[in-house]
Structure formats: structure tokens, C-alpha cells
Backbone bond lengths (Angstrom), bond angles and torsions (degrees), N, CA, C in turn:
res aa  C-N    CA-C-N  psi(-1)  N-CA   C-N-CA  omega(-1)  CA-C   N-CA-C  phi
1 M - - - 1.467 - - 1.529 109.61 -
2 K 1.334 116.82 125.85 1.466 121.23 179.44 1.528 110.57 -73.74
3 T 1.328 114.56 158.37 1.464 120.90 176.82 1.515 109.17 -113.23
4 V 1.318 117.27 144.42 1.460 121.93 172.99 1.529 107.83 -131.03
5 V 1.333 116.30 141.62 1.457 121.66 177.87 1.529 108.63 -100.41
6 I 1.323 116.11 130.06 1.467 122.09 176.85 1.525 109.20 -117.22
7 S 1.312 116.55 125.73 1.466 121.05 170.24 1.526 106.59 -93.68
8 L 1.326 115.82 112.24 1.466 121.30 -176.59 1.525 108.55 -100.99
9 G 1.321 115.78 109.21 1.457 121.33 -175.36 1.519 112.59 -57.51
10 G 1.325 115.37 138.68 1.455 119.76 177.62 1.514 112.25 -60.72
11 S 1.341 116.38 -27.27 1.468 120.64 178.51 1.526 111.60 -67.34
12 L 1.346 117.37 -18.15 1.463 121.11 175.55 1.528 111.58 -91.99
13 I 1.328 116.47 -29.24 1.463 120.06 -179.25 1.530 110.53 -76.91
14 V 1.331 115.81 -52.85 1.465 121.08 -177.43 1.528 110.08 -133.63
15 P 1.335 117.65 75.35 1.468 119.19 171.12 1.528 109.10 -72.63
16 E 1.312 117.57 -172.30 1.473 119.50 179.98 1.532 111.26 -56.31
17 K 1.334 115.24 -37.19 1.467 120.00 175.18 1.529 107.12 -128.54
18 I 1.330 117.56 119.33 1.466 121.23 -172.92 1.530 110.83 -63.17
19 D 1.349 115.02 133.22 1.457 122.19 177.93 1.533 107.76 -94.60
20 F 1.333 115.87 89.58 1.464 120.53 -176.12 1.525 111.00 -62.43
21 R 1.331 116.64 -35.13 1.468 120.13 -179.22 1.521 110.51 -63.00
22 F 1.345 117.23 -43.59 1.469 120.23 178.19 1.526 110.47 -60.50
23 L 1.335 117.02 -49.06 1.465 120.18 -177.87 1.526 111.10 -60.68
24 H 1.330 116.80 -40.26 1.469 121.14 178.84 1.535 110.35 -64.52
25 Q 1.332 116.87 -45.12 1.469 120.37 179.92 1.530 111.07 -65.07
26 F 1.326 116.38 -40.52 1.468 120.51 178.08 1.535 109.91 -60.52
27 K 1.302 116.23 -47.95 1.474 121.34 179.15 1.523 111.09 -58.49
28 K 1.314 117.79 -47.31 1.465 121.37 -177.46 1.535 111.06 -65.39
29 T 1.328 116.89 -38.04 1.467 120.71 179.96 1.524 110.44 -64.46
30 I 1.325 116.47 -42.95 1.464 120.77 179.06 1.527 110.31 -66.36
31 E 1.318 116.41 -45.25 1.468 120.51 -175.37 1.530 112.78 -66.93
32 K 1.328 116.90 -34.34 1.469 118.76 -175.24 1.525 112.82 -81.33
33 N 1.341 117.83 -16.89 1.457 120.46 -175.90 1.528 109.99 -74.55
34 K 1.322 115.88 126.49 1.466 120.94 -176.06 1.532 112.96 -101.82
35 K 1.336 116.85 -7.59 1.467 119.78 -175.59 1.526 113.43 -87.05
36 Y 1.328 117.02 -23.41 1.462 120.43 -169.81 1.521 113.21 -126.85
37 R 1.323 113.62 153.89 1.455 122.24 157.65 1.522 105.98 -96.68
38 F 1.324 117.19 153.62 1.465 120.59 -175.01 1.524 111.62 -126.96
39 V 1.335 115.09 133.23 1.461 121.45 165.61 1.523 106.35 -108.98
40 I 1.321 116.98 117.98 1.463 122.50 -176.68 1.520 108.21 -110.00
41 V 1.335 116.39 114.95 1.463 122.33 179.91 1.520 108.25 -100.49
42 C 1.321 117.30 118.79 1.461 121.80 -174.36 1.525 111.90 -90.14
43 G 1.328 116.02 136.67 1.452 121.52 174.73 1.519 111.22 -85.18
44 G 1.332 115.62 174.05 1.460 121.12 -177.93 1.516 113.83 -92.93
45 G 1.350 116.70 -31.15 1.455 121.73 175.23 1.517 114.94 58.40
46 V 1.311 115.51 -145.08 1.463 121.95 -173.68 1.525 111.98 -63.48
47 I 1.342 117.20 -32.82 1.463 119.90 178.72 1.524 110.22 -63.40
48 A 1.336 115.88 -46.62 1.469 120.02 178.72 1.521 110.80 -60.21
49 R 1.338 116.49 -44.21 1.466 119.53 -177.29 1.528 111.79 -65.23
50 K 1.330 117.17 -35.77 1.470 120.18 178.05 1.527 110.79 -67.92
51 Y 1.314 117.04 -43.50 1.466 120.17 177.20 1.529 110.61 -61.79
52 I 1.331 115.15 -46.34 1.464 120.54 -177.30 1.528 110.42 -63.45
53 S 1.332 117.03 -41.23 1.465 121.19 179.77 1.526 111.28 -60.44
54 A 1.352 116.40 -44.37 1.468 120.43 -179.75 1.523 111.41 -65.56
55 L 1.338 117.06 -42.46 1.463 120.95 -179.89 1.529 111.84 -68.91
56 K 1.343 114.97 -35.72 1.468 119.03 177.48 1.522 110.41 -64.24
57 Y 1.318 117.13 -38.99 1.467 122.69 177.70 1.534 110.28 -60.61
58 E 1.333 115.68 -32.79 1.466 120.96 179.41 1.533 112.35 -84.47
59 G 1.332 116.53 1.76 1.462 120.23 176.32 1.518 114.92 78.84
60 K 1.334 117.53 23.25 1.460 120.75 179.87 1.525 111.05 -70.90
61 S 1.321 115.89 157.03 1.472 122.19 -176.22 1.527 111.59 -72.46
62 E 1.340 115.81 163.57 1.469 120.98 176.40 1.530 110.62 -58.18
63 Y 1.341 115.60 -37.72 1.466 120.36 178.79 1.532 110.23 -60.31
64 E 1.333 117.20 -46.41 1.459 120.73 -179.65 1.528 111.45 -66.74
65 L 1.345 116.77 -36.31 1.461 119.64 176.31 1.531 110.51 -62.39
66 S 1.332 115.31 -41.73 1.467 119.97 179.36 1.518 111.73 -64.90
67 L 1.336 116.70 -40.31 1.470 119.91 178.26 1.524 111.40 -62.05
68 A 1.336 116.92 -37.86 1.467 120.48 177.30 1.525 110.21 -62.69
69 G 1.326 116.29 -41.10 1.464 120.49 177.43 1.520 111.62 -63.14
70 I 1.346 116.61 -42.74 1.466 121.08 179.13 1.530 110.39 -60.84
71 R 1.325 116.38 -43.79 1.468 119.96 -179.81 1.527 111.79 -63.28
72 A 1.335 115.88 -36.71 1.470 119.34 177.37 1.528 111.08 -65.17
73 T 1.343 117.46 -40.41 1.478 119.64 178.47 1.515 110.37 -63.72
74 R 1.324 117.13 -37.41 1.467 120.12 -179.61 1.527 111.32 -70.62
75 M 1.322 116.57 -35.98 1.465 119.78 175.82 1.532 109.83 -64.03
76 N 1.335 117.46 -43.04 1.462 120.52 177.43 1.526 111.16 -64.27
77 A 1.343 116.22 -37.57 1.466 119.94 178.26 1.526 110.95 -64.60
78 L 1.324 117.10 -42.35 1.472 120.33 177.99 1.530 110.86 -61.91
79 F 1.339 115.71 -38.86 1.466 119.42 176.44 1.531 110.54 -62.79
80 M 1.349 116.98 -45.22 1.469 120.11 -178.56 1.527 111.43 -67.98
81 M 1.333 117.44 -34.28 1.469 119.73 174.43 1.526 110.32 -60.40
82 Q 1.332 115.78 -42.65 1.463 120.72 178.28 1.530 110.41 -67.52
83 F 1.341 117.09 -38.77 1.468 122.13 -179.56 1.530 110.58 -63.03
84 F 1.352 116.72 -41.90 1.467 120.99 179.51 1.530 111.33 -75.04
85 G 1.319 117.08 -31.91 1.463 120.27 177.97 1.516 113.18 72.78
86 K 1.334 116.68 -139.41 1.462 121.70 -169.96 1.529 113.63 -64.76
87 G 1.343 117.82 -15.95 1.461 120.00 -178.98 1.516 114.06 -75.92
88 A 1.335 117.37 -10.41 1.465 121.06 -174.79 1.529 110.79 -117.97
89 N 1.341 115.36 175.86 1.453 121.68 177.82 1.523 111.48 -61.19
90 K 1.332 116.03 154.70 1.472 121.19 -177.53 1.529 112.28 -100.17
91 S 1.337 117.55 -22.51 1.469 120.52 179.24 1.527 109.33 -118.62
92 L 1.341 115.85 147.33 1.464 121.43 -174.65 1.530 110.41 -82.30
93 P 1.330 118.41 119.38 1.467 120.58 178.05 1.528 112.16 -65.40
94 R 1.337 116.43 142.11 1.459 121.43 179.70 1.528 111.98 -114.71
95 D 1.345 118.28 -10.96 1.464 121.28 176.67 1.528 108.87 -151.51
96 M 1.333 116.37 175.69 1.463 120.68 -174.15 1.521 112.46 -65.55
97 E 1.335 116.69 -34.92 1.462 118.97 178.81 1.526 110.87 -66.29
98 D 1.335 116.89 -35.51 1.473 120.07 173.96 1.526 110.53 -59.64
99 V 1.342 115.78 -44.62 1.477 120.15 -179.93 1.528 109.94 -62.90
100 K 1.334 115.94 -45.92 1.471 120.47 -178.93 1.532 110.78 -61.10
101 H 1.325 115.96 -39.35 1.470 120.27 178.23 1.526 110.81 -65.74
102 E 1.337 116.30 -44.11 1.467 120.55 -177.87 1.527 111.90 -66.92
103 I 1.352 116.88 -37.03 1.466 119.11 -177.23 1.528 111.10 -72.65
104 S 1.327 116.97 -17.41 1.463 119.84 174.87 1.527 111.51 -75.26
105 K 1.350 116.18 -17.13 1.468 120.97 -177.56 1.526 113.58 -111.92
106 N 1.336 116.72 -21.97 1.469 121.12 -172.49 1.523 111.14 -127.01
107 K 1.336 115.69 146.92 1.463 120.34 174.11 1.521 111.03 -73.45
108 I 1.329 116.82 -28.28 1.465 122.39 -177.19 1.525 108.86 -127.20
109 V 1.335 116.21 124.23 1.465 121.45 176.17 1.522 107.84 -123.70
110 I 1.326 115.73 125.60 1.466 121.81 -177.68 1.524 108.57 -114.78
111 C 1.333 115.89 136.31 1.465 120.25 177.50 1.521 109.42 -148.66
112 G 1.327 115.46 169.36 1.459 121.36 170.00 1.513 107.87 -104.86
113 A 1.325 116.45 -155.08 1.454 119.54 173.48 1.524 108.59 -63.22
114 L 1.323 116.76 149.91 1.454 121.02 -178.79 1.525 108.64 -96.06
115 R 1.286 119.85 -127.53 1.461 120.78 -178.36 1.526 111.57 -71.99
116 Y 1.318 115.76 149.07 1.466 121.26 -179.84 1.524 111.39 -62.54
117 T 1.328 115.95 131.86 1.465 122.72 166.81 1.524 106.52 -135.25
118 P 1.321 118.23 143.17 1.461 120.61 -177.50 1.534 112.29 -61.23
119 D 1.331 115.98 147.12 1.469 123.13 172.22 1.527 113.39 54.74
120 S 1.319 116.05 46.23 1.459 118.27 179.28 1.523 110.61 -137.33
121 T 1.334 115.18 163.49 1.460 121.99 175.57 1.524 107.24 -130.14
122 S 1.315 116.72 -174.14 1.465 119.91 177.50 1.529 111.52 -62.30
123 D 1.340 117.99 -22.54 1.474 120.81 176.81 1.523 111.18 -61.14
124 S 1.334 117.43 -44.02 1.463 119.09 -179.26 1.529 111.01 -71.12
125 T 1.341 117.06 -31.16 1.469 119.87 171.48 1.518 109.74 -58.13
126 A 1.334 116.26 -47.36 1.463 120.94 -179.62 1.528 111.27 -63.73
127 A 1.332 117.29 -41.14 1.467 120.44 179.52 1.525 110.95 -64.14
128 R 1.335 116.73 -41.75 1.471 120.03 177.72 1.531 110.92 -63.37
129 L 1.321 116.08 -40.79 1.464 119.56 177.95 1.528 111.14 -65.01
130 A 1.331 117.07 -39.94 1.468 120.13 177.81 1.524 110.43 -60.09
131 N 1.326 117.02 -39.83 1.463 120.38 177.09 1.528 110.55 -69.58
132 H 1.326 117.11 -45.43 1.460 122.00 -177.94 1.527 111.66 -60.82
133 L 1.339 115.94 -38.76 1.460 121.31 -177.14 1.525 112.71 -95.69
134 K 1.347 116.13 -2.50 1.477 122.52 179.31 1.528 111.29 58.51
135 T 1.337 115.16 54.26 1.458 121.19 -178.17 1.524 111.23 -123.65
136 E 1.329 115.80 171.63 1.456 121.11 167.91 1.529 108.42 -81.97
137 F 1.325 115.80 169.50 1.460 121.70 -168.94 1.527 108.53 -133.62
138 I 1.334 116.83 124.93 1.467 122.12 176.47 1.521 108.25 -115.62
139 N 1.314 116.86 123.98 1.460 121.70 177.52 1.526 109.02 -107.60
140 M 1.339 116.60 116.60 1.462 121.16 178.51 1.521 108.67 -103.85
141 T 1.332 115.82 125.07 1.451 120.85 -173.97 1.531 110.06 -137.22
142 N 1.332 117.42 -170.35 1.472 119.66 -174.48 1.526 113.45 -95.46
143 V 1.331 117.35 9.86 1.471 122.12 170.11 1.522 108.02 -126.21
144 K 1.331 117.66 161.87 1.466 119.25 -170.84 1.525 113.85 -75.94
145 G 1.328 117.59 -6.34 1.454 120.94 179.50 1.519 110.72 164.70
146 L 1.320 116.09 -155.85 1.460 122.12 -178.96 1.527 110.39 -84.36
147 Y 1.324 115.49 138.79 1.467 122.06 175.95 1.534 109.38 -123.76
148 S 1.307 115.51 161.20 1.467 121.27 178.88 1.523 111.48 -66.59
149 S 1.326 117.45 -25.28 1.468 124.08 175.34 1.521 107.21 -154.40
150 N 1.319 117.69 176.88 1.457 120.98 -176.84 1.530 110.18 -67.39
151 P 1.345 118.77 113.63 1.473 120.31 -176.61 1.529 112.95 -67.14
152 A 1.332 117.34 -19.39 1.469 119.97 177.80 1.523 111.35 -74.29
153 E 1.340 116.18 -20.36 1.464 120.67 -177.77 1.527 113.15 -112.71
154 D 1.320 116.76 -21.46 1.467 121.31 -175.13 1.522 109.87 -126.82
155 K 1.322 116.97 107.68 1.470 121.08 -177.73 1.523 111.90 -67.78
156 N 1.342 117.51 -16.32 1.467 121.16 178.77 1.529 112.69 -95.46
157 A 1.332 117.85 8.13 1.465 121.54 178.64 1.526 109.99 -59.19
158 K 1.329 116.19 134.95 1.466 121.13 -177.59 1.526 110.58 -102.12
159 F 1.317 115.10 134.57 1.455 121.25 177.73 1.525 109.70 -72.82
160 I 1.339 117.16 139.11 1.470 122.55 -177.71 1.533 108.31 -119.93
161 P 1.338 118.48 105.43 1.472 120.10 -176.45 1.522 114.49 -76.84
162 Y 1.343 116.46 -22.74 1.475 119.66 179.88 1.522 109.53 -144.62
163 E 1.337 115.80 140.63 1.468 120.28 173.86 1.523 108.68 -149.11
164 S 1.321 116.47 144.79 1.459 120.56 178.17 1.525 109.80 -72.57
165 W 1.333 116.50 158.50 1.466 121.00 176.98 1.532 110.99 -56.36
166 E 1.348 114.74 -43.98 1.465 119.49 -175.76 1.532 111.41 -65.60
167 K 1.320 116.30 -43.85 1.462 119.63 -178.10 1.529 110.67 -68.94
168 F 1.331 116.60 -37.76 1.462 118.99 178.84 1.530 110.82 -66.80
169 E 1.318 116.90 -40.88 1.465 120.16 178.15 1.530 110.86 -59.43
170 K 1.308 116.09 -44.79 1.466 120.54 178.85 1.531 110.75 -60.60
171 R 1.332 117.01 -41.33 1.466 121.72 179.71 1.531 110.42 -64.90
172 A 1.341 116.61 -44.81 1.465 120.51 -177.33 1.530 111.61 -67.55
173 L 1.332 116.28 -41.74 1.466 119.85 -176.53 1.528 112.80 -71.25
174 A 1.320 116.42 -14.09 1.468 119.72 176.90 1.529 111.89 -76.33
175 I 1.345 116.48 -9.77 1.466 121.47 -178.24 1.530 108.93 -104.62
176 P 1.328 119.28 122.39 1.468 120.51 178.50 1.527 111.13 -62.05
177 H 1.339 116.13 138.39 1.464 119.79 178.82 1.528 110.87 -75.43
178 T 1.337 115.68 138.32 1.467 121.33 170.67 1.525 107.81 -137.20
179 P 1.349 119.04 141.23 1.466 120.02 176.60 1.529 110.70 -56.39
180 G 1.358 115.83 132.68 1.461 120.47 179.69 1.518 113.81 78.94
181 Q 1.324 117.60 20.21 1.471 121.23 -175.64 1.523 112.28 -64.51
182 H 1.354 115.64 164.42 1.470 122.49 -173.29 1.532 114.74 -102.68
183 F 1.347 120.45 -12.68 1.461 120.93 -172.66 1.532 110.67 -58.68
184 V 1.338 117.21 149.48 1.464 121.81 -169.99 1.536 114.15 -59.76
185 L 1.319 118.41 -25.87 1.466 121.68 179.09 1.526 106.78 -153.38
186 D 1.327 117.87 131.53 1.459 117.90 -171.57 1.532 113.75 -72.92
187 Q 1.323 115.29 168.54 1.459 122.33 -172.60 1.525 112.00 -62.80
188 Q 1.330 117.41 -44.57 1.468 119.61 179.09 1.518 111.22 -63.11
189 A 1.327 116.72 -39.61 1.460 120.41 178.48 1.525 110.59 -60.67
190 S 1.338 117.04 -38.70 1.472 120.21 -179.53 1.534 110.78 -62.99
191 V 1.331 116.75 -37.07 1.466 121.02 178.36 1.529 110.26 -69.53
192 I 1.333 116.44 -44.32 1.469 121.15 -178.03 1.528 111.48 -62.14
193 I 1.346 116.90 -46.85 1.473 117.95 -177.32 1.521 111.50 -68.42
194 R 1.347 117.49 -29.79 1.470 119.82 176.67 1.524 110.84 -73.17
195 E 1.333 116.77 -45.79 1.470 120.44 -178.10 1.529 111.82 -61.93
196 H 1.325 116.67 -38.43 1.462 120.40 -173.77 1.528 113.15 -106.05
197 R 1.331 116.00 7.44 1.475 121.86 175.14 1.526 110.77 53.21
198 I 1.326 115.43 52.57 1.465 121.49 -179.27 1.525 109.30 -91.42
199 K 1.307 116.60 118.40 1.467 120.19 176.54 1.519 108.42 -64.60
200 T 1.342 115.78 124.82 1.464 121.58 -171.48 1.518 110.79 -127.70
201 Y 1.313 115.99 134.33 1.459 122.54 178.20 1.525 108.86 -114.94
202 I 1.327 116.20 136.40 1.467 121.31 173.78 1.526 107.54 -118.17
203 I 1.329 116.01 120.45 1.460 120.27 -178.73 1.535 109.42 -136.57
204 G 1.333 115.24 163.78 1.454 121.62 176.75 1.513 111.45 -88.86
205 K 1.329 116.47 -156.44 1.462 121.07 -172.48 1.525 114.39 -87.80
206 Q 1.334 117.64 0.08 1.462 119.39 179.70 1.529 109.19 -72.63
207 I 1.305 116.90 110.20 1.465 122.13 -171.47 1.524 112.62 -62.33
208 S 1.323 117.30 -27.88 1.469 119.73 -179.70 1.523 111.81 -58.78
209 N 1.342 116.68 -31.26 1.462 119.20 179.22 1.529 112.13 -71.61
210 L 1.318 117.33 -33.73 1.463 120.17 173.36 1.520 109.75 -64.02
211 D 1.321 116.44 -45.48 1.466 122.00 176.63 1.527 111.39 -55.32
212 K 1.331 116.18 -44.93 1.468 121.11 -177.06 1.530 111.49 -66.41
213 I 1.321 117.45 -41.48 1.468 119.82 177.90 1.525 110.06 -61.23
214 L 1.316 116.98 -46.89 1.464 121.38 -178.49 1.530 111.58 -63.98
215 A 1.340 116.68 -26.77 1.468 121.38 179.03 1.530 112.25 -92.83
216 G 1.336 117.16 -0.49 1.466 120.79 -179.52 1.508 113.59 73.58
217 K 1.336 116.73 26.69 1.466 121.36 -178.41 1.525 111.09 -103.51
218 K 1.319 116.37 168.96 1.453 122.14 178.34 1.529 109.72 -67.06
219 F 1.308 116.60 137.28 1.454 121.42 -175.40 1.533 110.07 -134.23
220 I 1.327 115.96 165.24 1.472 121.46 174.08 1.526 107.55 -97.91
221 G 1.298 116.01 116.43 1.460 121.98 -176.90 1.519 108.74 163.14
222 T 1.316 116.22 -160.62 1.467 121.43 -177.86 1.524 109.35 -123.04
223 L 1.324 115.43 133.40 1.470 121.88 172.67 1.521 108.39 -104.12
224 I 1.324 117.09 128.72 1.460 121.95 174.10 1.526 106.99 -112.43
225 A 1.324 115.01 117.22 1.474 119.71 -174.58 1.528 109.03 -158.29
226 G 1.340 115.71 -168.52 1.462 120.42 -177.28 1.502 112.25 -83.24
């Protein structure tokens, strides 16, 4: 059975108002799939940004802001472990070897960010795991894929269905990193997927597109590859 790593954006897990239907559909899609094992890396989303904003106001260091974000991802992961129930791992992984051990016993392994590394988010955790486990990488976020600019701020932003690893890395590295950032895939992740030639998909919350990727069908989203 092949393994696939999914980075599940915190904005999909706990937006301002939780979308129970999305979470239920996501769970059912993962559980019914017989071809794959899944490692699901949870983002921090709005909870992380609220914690980071308060700590930043108090003048805390970048390191402390990052730790707050990591804790938020782990809290979301614990929630998703509880949401999935007996089908998922029972203990929260803290490093890659923990994940590798859990995936040998479980079809579904859920985690947050692992050990602290500078200038990273849960996306780079997921990219590192995809390389470590030699899998493809699916990033689920709150937009349908990659755009030429932020579609929430620029009505003329153009959707990009395909981009090379090299071009995507250049685009990501042009944006300064900030804890709790919004870009579809973080800067470190862009370097990792380019260096290790990891086929990467960026999709929104429409579950049918996750289904289509897993079935090898045409989907609405962005493919980053060679």
C-alpha cells in the first residue's frame, strides 16, 4: 500500500466557523480509500495567527512566535485524531521516526509540526515527511490552487494550473517568511520539493478534487512538478 502525505491547512480545520460537513467528507474520503496510507499534517490556521498576534504585541521573539504556531498545529492534530477516532494513531508524533513508526501500524497518521526549524510552517514539515517517506505531497488550503497574486486582495489574480519546481521555488522565495503566513506553500517547502523532485498538488477544500488526485484523474488545482 502506497503512502501519501497531506498538508491540511488550519484554515480548513478551524476557520472562524467550523465547517463540520467538510471535516466529515474529508474523514470519509480518507477512510474509504483502499490504495493509500495517509500522513495528515495539520496546520495552525486562525488559532495560530491569534496566538502569534498577541505574543507579537507583547514583543516576543520570532522563536517564541514560531513555538506558539507549532503548539497550535499540535492542538489541531489532537482534535483531528479525536475526530477520526479508532482509524487513526493514538499518540501524537513529535519527530519523523515517530511518524514512520506509526505509519507501520496505522492506515492514517495525524500530526502537527514536528521539531522547531527556523522560517518554516507545517507545510515544510509535510514536505520533509514526503521526502523521508518517498511519497507524493498534497497540500489542501483555502484557495483552489496557486495564483499569480493573492486572489483575496487582487481581483485580477490569475489561476496557475501547473508550475515547475524551479519556478515555484523562485516565486515562494520572493516572499519574506513570517510566522503564521498565508502563502499556499511555505518557502522551505518550495526548496524541499524542488531539491527532491517531489510531485506536489495544491487544491482547495472541494473534496472531489482530493478523490480525483488519489484516483489519478483530472482535478481542479495546481500541479508542481518537472
